[in-house]
C-alpha positions as CSV (number, residue, x, y, z in Angstrom):
1,M,-38.7,6.9,87.3
2,I,-37.1,10.2,86.3
3,R,-38.5,12.6,83.8
4,Y,-35.5,14.3,82.1
5,S,-35.4,17.2,79.7
6,I,-32.8,19.7,78.4
7,S,-33.4,23.4,78.1
8,P,-31.6,25.8,75.8
9,P,-28.1,26.9,77.0
10,R,-27.9,29.9,79.3
11,E,-25.3,31.8,81.3
12,Q,-24.7,30.7,84.8
13,R,-25.9,33.6,86.9
14,P,-25.3,34.1,90.7
15,V,-27.8,32.2,92.9
16,G,-29.3,34.1,95.8
17,P,-28.8,31.9,98.8
18,P,-25.3,30.4,99.4
19,P,-25.0,26.7,98.6
20,F,-25.8,24.3,101.4
21,N,-23.2,21.8,100.2
22,R,-20.3,21.6,97.8
23,Y,-18.3,18.7,96.2
24,V,-14.7,19.7,95.9
25,V,-12.0,17.8,93.9
26,G,-8.3,18.2,94.6
27,E,-7.5,20.8,97.1
28,D,-10.0,23.6,96.3
29,A,-11.6,23.0,92.9
30,V,-15.4,23.1,93.2
31,W,-17.1,20.3,91.2
32,T,-20.7,20.8,92.3
33,E,-22.6,23.4,94.3
34,F,-26.0,22.4,95.9
35,Y,-28.7,25.1,96.3
36,R,-32.3,24.9,97.5
37,L,-35.0,26.3,95.2
38,G,-38.6,26.9,96.0
39,T,-39.6,23.9,93.9
40,G,-36.6,21.7,94.7
41,Y,-32.9,21.9,94.1
42,L,-30.3,23.5,91.8
43,L,-27.1,21.6,91.2
44,R,-24.4,23.7,89.6
45,F,-21.4,22.3,87.8
46,P,-19.4,25.6,87.4
47,G,-18.7,26.4,83.8
48,L,-20.6,23.3,82.6
49,A,-24.3,23.2,83.4
50,D,-27.1,23.7,86.0
51,F,-29.5,20.9,86.8
52,E,-32.9,21.6,88.4
53,V,-34.2,18.7,90.4
54,S,-37.7,18.4,91.9
55,T,-38.1,17.9,95.6
56,D,-39.0,14.3,95.2
57,G,-36.2,13.6,92.7
58,T,-38.6,12.6,89.9
59,V,-38.0,15.5,87.5
60,V,-34.6,16.7,86.2
61,V,-34.0,19.6,83.9
62,A,-30.6,20.3,82.4
63,R,-29.6,23.9,81.5
64,P,-26.2,23.8,79.8
65,A,-23.8,26.7,80.1
66,G,-22.8,28.2,76.7
67,G,-20.4,25.9,74.8
68,T,-21.0,22.8,76.8
69,D,-21.2,19.8,74.4
70,A,-24.0,17.2,74.4
71,A,-21.6,14.4,75.5
72,T,-20.7,16.3,78.7
73,I,-24.4,16.9,79.5
74,E,-25.2,13.3,79.0
75,H,-22.3,12.2,81.2
76,L,-23.2,14.6,84.0
77,Y,-26.8,13.4,83.9
78,L,-26.1,9.7,83.9
79,N,-23.2,9.6,86.3
80,Q,-24.1,12.4,88.7
81,L,-27.8,13.4,88.5
82,V,-29.4,10.0,88.2
83,P,-27.9,8.6,91.4
84,L,-28.4,11.8,93.3
85,A,-32.1,12.1,92.1
86,L,-32.7,8.5,93.0
87,S,-31.3,9.1,96.5
88,R,-34.0,11.8,96.9
89,Q,-36.5,9.1,96.0
90,G,-35.2,6.8,98.7
91,R,-33.2,4.6,96.3
92,P,-29.7,4.0,97.7
93,A,-26.8,4.8,95.3
94,F,-23.1,4.3,95.8
95,H,-19.8,5.3,94.2
96,A,-18.8,1.8,92.8
97,S,-18.0,-0.2,89.7
98,V,-19.7,-3.6,89.4
99,V,-18.7,-6.7,87.4
100,S,-20.3,-10.1,86.9
101,V,-18.8,-13.3,88.4
102,P,-20.2,-16.8,88.5
103,G,-23.5,-16.7,90.5
104,G,-23.9,-12.9,90.6
105,C,-21.7,-9.9,90.7
106,I,-19.2,-8.0,92.9
107,A,-18.7,-4.3,93.6
108,F,-15.6,-2.1,93.9
109,L,-16.2,0.8,96.3
110,G,-13.9,3.8,96.6
111,V,-13.3,7.4,95.8
112,S,-12.0,8.6,92.5
113,G,-8.4,7.5,91.7
114,M,-8.6,4.2,93.5
115,G,-8.8,2.2,90.2
116,K,-12.4,1.1,90.2
117,S,-12.9,1.6,86.5
118,T,-9.5,0.0,85.5
119,L,-10.3,-3.1,87.6
120,A,-13.8,-3.3,86.1
121,A,-12.5,-2.9,82.6
122,S,-9.9,-5.7,83.1
123,F,-12.8,-8.0,84.1
124,A,-15.0,-6.9,81.2
125,L,-12.1,-7.4,78.7
126,S,-11.4,-10.9,80.1
127,G,-14.7,-12.7,79.7
128,A,-16.8,-11.1,82.5
129,A,-19.1,-8.1,82.1
130,F,-19.4,-4.7,83.8
131,L,-22.8,-3.6,85.0
132,T,-21.8,-0.1,86.0
133,D,-18.7,2.0,85.9
134,D,-19.2,4.5,88.7
135,A,-22.7,4.5,90.2
136,L,-24.2,1.4,91.9
137,I,-28.0,1.4,92.3
138,V,-29.2,-1.4,94.5
139,D,-32.6,-3.1,95.0
140,D,-33.8,-5.4,97.6
141,S,-35.6,-8.4,96.1
142,G,-36.6,-9.7,99.5
143,T,-34.2,-12.6,99.4
144,E,-31.1,-10.9,98.0
145,I,-29.6,-7.5,97.3
146,L,-29.5,-6.8,93.5
147,A,-27.1,-4.6,91.6
148,M,-28.9,-2.7,88.8
149,P,-27.2,-2.2,85.5
150,S,-26.3,1.3,84.3
151,H,-25.5,2.8,80.9
152,A,-23.2,0.7,78.7
153,S,-20.0,2.9,78.8
154,L,-16.9,3.0,80.8
155,R,-14.3,5.8,81.3
156,L,-10.5,5.2,81.5
157,W,-7.4,7.3,81.6
158,E,-5.4,7.0,78.4
159,D,-2.6,4.9,79.9
160,S,-5.2,2.3,81.0
161,V,-6.6,2.3,77.5
162,E,-3.2,1.7,76.0
163,A,-2.4,-1.1,78.5
164,L,-5.7,-2.9,78.4
165,V,-8.0,-2.1,75.5
166,G,-7.9,-3.7,72.1
167,P,-8.6,-2.1,68.8
168,D,-12.1,-3.6,68.5
169,T,-13.4,-1.5,71.5
170,V,-15.4,1.5,70.3
171,R,-14.7,5.0,71.7
172,A,-17.4,7.5,72.2
173,G,-17.0,11.3,72.2
174,G,-15.1,12.6,75.2
175,V,-16.3,15.1,77.8
176,S,-15.1,18.6,78.0
177,F,-14.0,18.5,81.7
178,S,-11.8,15.4,81.6
179,D,-9.2,13.8,79.5
180,K,-10.5,10.3,80.2
181,A,-11.5,8.2,77.2
182,R,-15.2,7.0,77.1
183,L,-15.5,3.4,75.8
184,L,-18.7,1.9,74.6
185,A,-19.7,-1.7,75.4
186,G,-19.5,-4.2,72.5
187,P,-17.8,-7.4,71.5
188,G,-14.5,-6.3,73.0
189,L,-16.0,-4.8,76.2
190,A,-18.8,-6.8,77.7
191,H,-21.7,-5.1,79.5
192,G,-24.4,-6.9,81.6
193,A,-27.9,-5.5,81.0
194,A,-29.7,-7.5,83.7
195,P,-29.8,-7.1,87.5
196,L,-27.5,-9.6,89.4
197,P,-27.3,-10.7,93.0
198,L,-24.6,-8.7,94.8
199,L,-22.3,-11.3,96.3
200,A,-19.6,-9.2,97.9
201,A,-18.1,-5.7,97.9
202,Y,-14.5,-4.6,98.0
203,L,-13.3,-1.2,99.3
204,L,-10.3,-0.3,97.3
205,E,-7.3,0.9,99.3
206,R,-3.9,2.0,98.0
207,T,-0.9,1.2,100.1
208,E,0.8,-0.7,97.3
209,P,1.5,-4.0,99.2
210,V,3.7,-6.7,97.7
211,E,0.9,-9.3,98.1
212,I,-2.8,-8.9,97.1
213,T,-4.6,-8.3,100.4
214,I,-8.2,-9.0,101.1
215,K,-9.4,-8.3,104.7
216,P,-13.0,-8.5,106.1
217,L,-14.5,-5.2,107.3
218,A,-16.4,-5.6,110.5
219,G,-18.9,-3.6,112.4
220,S,-18.7,0.2,112.0
221,L,-15.9,-0.1,109.4
222,R,-18.2,-2.1,107.1
223,H,-21.0,0.4,107.6
224,M,-18.8,3.4,107.0
225,A,-17.4,1.9,103.8
226,W,-20.9,2.1,102.4
227,I,-21.9,5.4,103.9
228,R,-18.7,7.3,102.8
229,N,-19.2,6.1,99.3
230,S,-22.9,7.1,99.1
231,F,-24.6,9.5,96.7
232,L,-26.8,11.9,98.7
233,L,-28.6,14.9,97.2
234,D,-29.6,16.6,100.5
235,I,-27.2,15.9,103.4
236,E,-29.3,18.1,105.7
237,D,-32.6,16.3,105.3
238,R,-33.0,14.2,108.5
239,D,-35.7,12.0,107.1
240,L,-33.7,11.2,104.0
241,L,-30.6,10.6,106.1
242,A,-32.5,8.3,108.4
243,R,-33.8,6.2,105.4
244,H,-30.4,6.1,103.8
245,F,-28.6,5.0,107.0
246,D,-31.3,2.3,107.4
247,W,-30.6,1.2,103.8
248,T,-26.8,1.1,104.2
249,H,-27.2,-0.8,107.5
250,R,-29.3,-3.4,105.8
251,I,-26.9,-3.6,102.8
252,A,-23.8,-3.8,105.0
253,E,-25.3,-6.6,107.1
254,R,-26.3,-8.7,104.0
255,V,-23.4,-8.0,101.6
256,P,-20.0,-9.3,102.7
257,T,-17.7,-6.3,102.5
258,Y,-13.9,-6.4,102.4
259,S,-10.9,-4.1,101.9
260,L,-8.8,-4.9,98.8
261,D,-5.3,-3.7,98.3
262,Y,-2.7,-4.5,95.6
263,A,0.2,-3.0,93.8
264,R,-1.1,-0.8,91.0
265,D,0.6,-2.4,88.0
266,Y,-1.2,-3.5,84.9
267,G,0.8,-6.7,84.9
268,N,-0.8,-7.6,88.3
269,L,-4.5,-7.4,87.1
270,A,-4.7,-11.0,86.0
271,Q,-3.6,-12.1,89.5
272,V,-6.0,-9.7,91.1
273,R,-8.9,-11.1,89.0
274,A,-8.0,-14.7,89.8
275,R,-7.7,-13.9,93.6
276,L,-11.1,-12.2,93.6
277,L,-12.8,-15.0,91.8
278,Q,-11.3,-17.5,94.2
279,H,-12.3,-15.4,97.1
280,V,-15.9,-14.8,96.1
281,G,-16.1,-18.5,95.2
282,T,-15.4,-19.4,98.8
283,L,-18.3,-17.3,100.0
284,Q,-20.7,-19.5,97.9
285,D,-19.4,-22.8,99.2
């Protein structure tokens, strides 16, 4: 699906044309710059690596900056480049964590900081399994929308690790740009390796209500929940955008989508899991 290779490290030199898109974190920190090349695209993660992507998204070449470790390159490729390259192939990808439930799986949509990984970890540490931590790839079987499994690791802030994770969970090497711990699936942290029907999606909100709140998203709100949490390599390609909007429309029409809000306290997670299992169970009755 994607032919991937890593070239020797090299200095990040100025690129001729200005980037046609940027991802920014916080107020002004540039996370990714998107450039067009004659043979495709250059995605620059300043100070970390450049990735060259073919026009059709089938070839990715990593070019680490000097001093960038292998774990960081692997993380950038799996969590950023794979979903972006697949979007170029016409495969929809979304910012979401996914966990198994009886009969299928559910997804948690939302931007960074909403608690997707923490909620997914709490499920995986309590008898369920996580399919993916941050990038949801979907497939249409003809009768149902399937969530595809991703790599078997999950990243959490240290306070979440201390509150949730037992000593039998294996840590992998960290990445240079983040203090998050990277946890490997195993007996203490279950990972699902097979596609599962996507039964529902929940857009995480954070108003810290007293009660756990689940509300249906209707019409344009439902569609925008998927669109705003999409991976898209080229936001100016009209054909790609048209295909992606068609995909998101079909997904939003077929996957029940809700907003989910709850007080962010580790002691509440058991109640949140129980409420979600009860809610998704009603959708199957």
